[in-house]
N, C-alpha and C positions, 0 to 999 in steps of 0.2 A: 773173541772172548774165550778165556779159559780159566780154570780154577786158579785162585790166588792172584788173579789180576786185580788191580785197583782202578776204579773209575769214578767219574763225577756224575751225579744223577740228582734230578729234582724229584722230591717225593710228592705224589699227587693223591694217594689214597691210603687206606688203612686195612690191613688184613684181619682175619677173624681172631688171630692170636696176638694182636697188637703190634705187628710189624708193619713198617712203612712200605708202600708199594710205589715203585718207580719203573720207568720204561726206557730202554736203550737198545738201539740197533734191532728193533723188532721183537725184543725179549722183555718179559715182565720179571722184575726182581723184587723179592721180599727181603727187606732190609731191616734186620734187628737193630733197635736203638734209634731208628729214624721216625719222624713224625710228618704228617701232611704239612706241606709248606716249607719243610727243610730243603736245603741244597747241601749234599754231603759227598765226601769221598768215602767210597765203600769198597770192602774187600770181599771178593767172591769166595764163598765157602763150598758151594755145590752148584753144579750146572745140569739142567735137563735140556731137552730139545728146544722147548719154547719158553722156558722160564728158569730162574735160578734163585739161589739164596745168597745173602751177603750180610755183612755186619759193618757198622759205622766205624770208619777210621778217624774221620775228622768232620765236624760240622762247619761247613763253609759259610752258610747263611741260615740262622735259626728261624724256625717258623714263628710267626707272630703269636701263635697259640702255645708255644713252649713256655713252661713255667718251672720255677724251682720246686722240686718235689718235697712235700712235707716229711716224707720218710727218709731217714739217712741211708737206708740200705736198699732202696727201691731199684737201684741200678744193678744189684746182684741178686736180689730175691725174685723168685719166679711167681710170687703170689699176686703182684700188681704190675702190669706192664705199661700202664698209662698214667702213672702219678705225675709225670712231667708234662702232661697234656691238659690244658684247661678243661674244666668240667663242661663248660658251655660248648667247647669244641667237640668233646666226646659225644655229647647229645646230638650235635649237628651231624657228626660222622655216622652215628647209628641210623639216623634218618636216611642218609645217603646210601648206607649199606642195604637197608630194606628196599629202597627204591631201585637200586641197581640189580638186586636179586630178582625182583619182580619183572624187571624189563629183560634182563639177560637170560634168566632161566624160565620165567613164566611166560615170556613173549608178549607182555602187555606194552601198550604205547606209553612212553614216558610222560607225555602231557596228561594223559588220562590218570596215571598214578598220582601225579602232582596235584591234580584237581581233587581227588578223593582222599588223599592221605591226610590224616589228622596230625596235629603237632605232637612231638614227643613229650612224654610226661616224666620230668626229672625229679630229683630230690632237692630239698632245701639244704641238706648237709650230707654230702656223699662219703662221710667217714664214720667209722665205728658202727656200721650197719649190720654186719653179719651176726646171725644168731647161732652159728655153728662154726667150729674150727676143728680141723683134722690135722694134728701136729705130729709129724714124724720125729722119732727119737733115734739118736745114733751115738756112736763112740768116736771121739777124735783120736788121732794117732798117739797122743800122749796119755790116753786113758780117760780123758774128760768126757762128760756127757754133753751132747748138743741137742737142742730142741728148737724147732723153727719151721721153715718152709723150704721146699726144694728150690734150688737155683734153676733157671730156665733150661729145659731139655737136659736135666741132670738129676741125680739123686744125692747131690751134695747139699747138705742142710745148712741154710743161712739163718742164724738167730736174729730175732728182732733187736733193734737198738734198745738197750735197757732204759734209756731216758724217756722214750715215748711208747715202747711196745709196738704191737702190730696195730696200725691205724685203721684197718678195716674191720678188725675184730673187737669184741667187747674189752674194755679196759681191764676187767678182772682177770682175763686170761693169763696175763703176765704173772700175777700173784699165784695163780693155780699151778702154772708150769714150774715156777720157782719152788713151790712147796713140794711138788713131786720130785724135782731134781734133788733137793736136799734129803728127802726120804730115800731116794735111790743111793746117794752117797753114804748115808748113815748105815743103811742096811745091806750095803754091797750088792745092790741089784743092778745087773748089767743091761745095757740097751741091746736090742737085736742087731745082729750083723747080717746084712743081706748076702754077703759073700760066703760066710761059714754057716749061716742059718742057726747060729747060737746066740744066746742072750734072751732076755725075757720081755722087756718092754719095747713094743713096736711103734705104737702111735698113742696119742692122747686125743680123745674125742671130747669136746666140750660143747654142750648145748645150753642155750639161754631161752627161757620163756620171757620174752621182752615185756609182755603185758602183765605177767604174774610175778616176775622177779625170780622165778625158780631156776636153778642151775643143775645140770647133770654133768658129771665127770665120768668118763668111761676109759679105762686103760685096756688097750688092745695088746694081748700077751701071747707069746710063743710058749705056752705051757698050760698047765691045768689050774694053777692057783698062784697067788702072790704071797710073799711073807709079810709079817709085821703089819697086818691090816689095821689094828687099832691105832698104831702110830701114824699110818697114812691118813686115816679118817680124822684124827686129831689135827694133823698139819693142814689138811684141806679145809676143814670147817673153820679153823682159825683164819686161814688165808682168805677164805671167801664164805662168810656166814650164810649167804643165800643158797648154798648147795643143799639140795634136798634128795639127791640121788647119786650114789657112787656105784659103778658097775665095773665088771671086767668082761671083755669079749675075747673068746678063745679062738685064735687063728694060728694054727701050726702049719699052714700051707706055705710053700716056698715062692709063690707068685707075688704080684703087686697088688692084689685085691686087699683093701684095707681091713674090712671086717670079716670075721668068720661067721659060722652059722649059729653059734651058741653064745648067749649073753646071760650073765648071772649078776644079780643085784647083791652087793656085799654090805650096803648100808643105805638106809632110807627107803625110798620108793623106787619101783622099777621103771617109772615113767615120770616125766614132768608134764605140766599143762601149760598151754598158751592159748591166746585168743586171736581169731581173725574176725574183726568186727565184734559182734555179740555172741559168736559161736566159740565154744571151748573145745580144745583138742588135746587128747592124750598123745604124748610124743615119746617113743622109745628110742633106744640108741640107734636102731636101724630104720626108723621111720623116715620116709621122704617128706620133708617140709621145706617150703621155699626159704632160702637163707636170708632174704631181705624182707623182713616183715612189713616195713613201711611201704615198699613198692608192691608187695604181695597184695595188700588190701586194696590198693589202687587198681591193680591188675584184675583181681577178681570182681571188683565193683564194675569195671568196664566190661568184663565178660558177661556179667549179669545184665548190664544195660543193653549190650548187643543181642543177647538172647531174647529180649523183649517179651518176657513172660507175662501172661495175663491171669494165671492162676489155675488153668485147666490142662496145661500141656503135659504130655509124656516126654520127659527129657532123658537122654542118655549121656552119661559122663564117661567117656572112654579114657583108659589109662587113669583111673580114678584114684589110685594111691590110697591114702588113709582117709579120703573123703572130703578134702578141704574144699574143692570147687563144688562137689556134689551137695554139701550141706548149705553152701552159699546159695546155690540154685534152688534148693528145696524150700527156702523161705517164700519163693514166689511161684513155684511150679505145682502142678497137680500131683505129679509123681516123678521121682528121679531114680534112674537105674544106673548104678556104677558097674563098670566092667574093668577088671584088673587081673593081670597074670600072676602077681605075687600073692600067695595065700596069706602070709602074715599081714600084708597091707590090707587085704580084705577084712581080716579079723579086726584090725584097728579101725577100719571104716565103720563096721557094724557097731563096735563099741562106742565110737564117737557119735554116731547117730543116736544111740540109746542115751548117751550122756547128755545130749542136748534136747531130748524129748521129741525127736522127729519120728513120725509114723508113716511118712510118705516116701520112704527110701528102701531100696533093695540093692544088694551088692553081690556080684557073681564073680567067681574065679574062672579065668580062662582067657584065651586069645579072642580079641575083638571079632576077627573074621569068622570065628566059630560060634561065639555066643550071640552076637547081635542078630544074625538072620533067624536063629531059632526063636529068640524072644519076640521078634516082630511077627513071625509066623504064628506064634501062640496068641496073638491078638493085642500086643502092646505096641502100637505104632510109634515111630520115631518122629515126633513133631519137631523137636529141636535136638541137635547133636552138638555136644561140646567135647573137644578133645585136647589134651595137653600131653603129647607123647614125649618120650625121652629125647635127648639132644639129637640123635640121629634122624629123628622125624618118624612119621607114620609109614609103615610098609605099604607098598603099592596095593597089596591085597586088602588092607584096611580101607584105603581110599575107595577102591572099587566096591567094597561092601557098603560103605556109607552112601555112595551114589545109588546103589541098587535099592536101598530102602527109602530113598527120596524124601529126606526131611525138608521141612519148609525153611529152616535156617540152620547154618553150620557156623559155630564159633571155634576157630582154631587158634589155640595158644601155642606159640612156637618159641623155643630157645634160640633157634638158628634158622632164619628164613630160607637159607640155601638148602 
């Protein structure tokens, strides 16, 4: 087997980025465009010693779970890789991924995992669920402005189909981007060029308070300010009357990080609010807030159930962010201590606790492995520890620290079980 070879393979699994997994001649292949159950002809794009990458040339036998995608550009846009895979099958594959990771990496017995694993909790409608969109803005060769999402493994921007918009974002997003595009044309505002590092508008950040109806629009700019603010405000508030916050975020760095350090409110309020259950949260442009509010409430409710709080426990919420899980736990705990390394997030958490009238919470800035042992040593035992780390997972030092303080229960919320 060598690069550019074409081969037939049956797809038996799903990779973390939505690529099909097949096996041939002792090698594992990650095949873009293939789904579990497919039999395909695939073209080798890259080879390593024991695995390789390929893309579909032809589908010889389609999977029984392959469906017609509702999005007309899903085959080109990198925002959704599984729109052609039935939602029921997606849920089933997620269960299998968790099971395989616990067996392959964790060393657990498969029968044991199957015995204790609970059914996956899905959505009744897996469309239009995202409360946040980060939309790159660019220039076409003919000088036209393009707004959409990056193609897979590329910075080429694919615009949503005008007839349906982006099917995982809020329907209002299309009106908002159309308004900004017309403002840019009228006022001769150029999009940012990643090659020359010139141009003003880099990204459009849109946040929705699903339970409050409030909308924030934030323009990420390669400069200090934007022109014709009144014209922009008028266009946006006509396009989407629910907008309560318009901001600019200043990012003059040349890298791929979307947001810069400084955000300025140019109209309305600097934050929007939303609810998780009966708890209200202030959300700024840079706040971390789960993008799927329907599933977020189910997730946090399940975390609270697993914590099994009786009302007197000292609970630590590690990687506490703006306090979403912390305040959920504080309803049932004796005291909740949040630990977060990002200072602005800690300030948000303190404000959110005050906003909701909680007096049994404290939030500390610092690394978990530094802060947690000191607080326990000061007489605040860790009865229960809840942690929701970034996608890369908790550092080994954090896990060792958690074990050293010996909580009675640990609830680990994971984006990626591997």
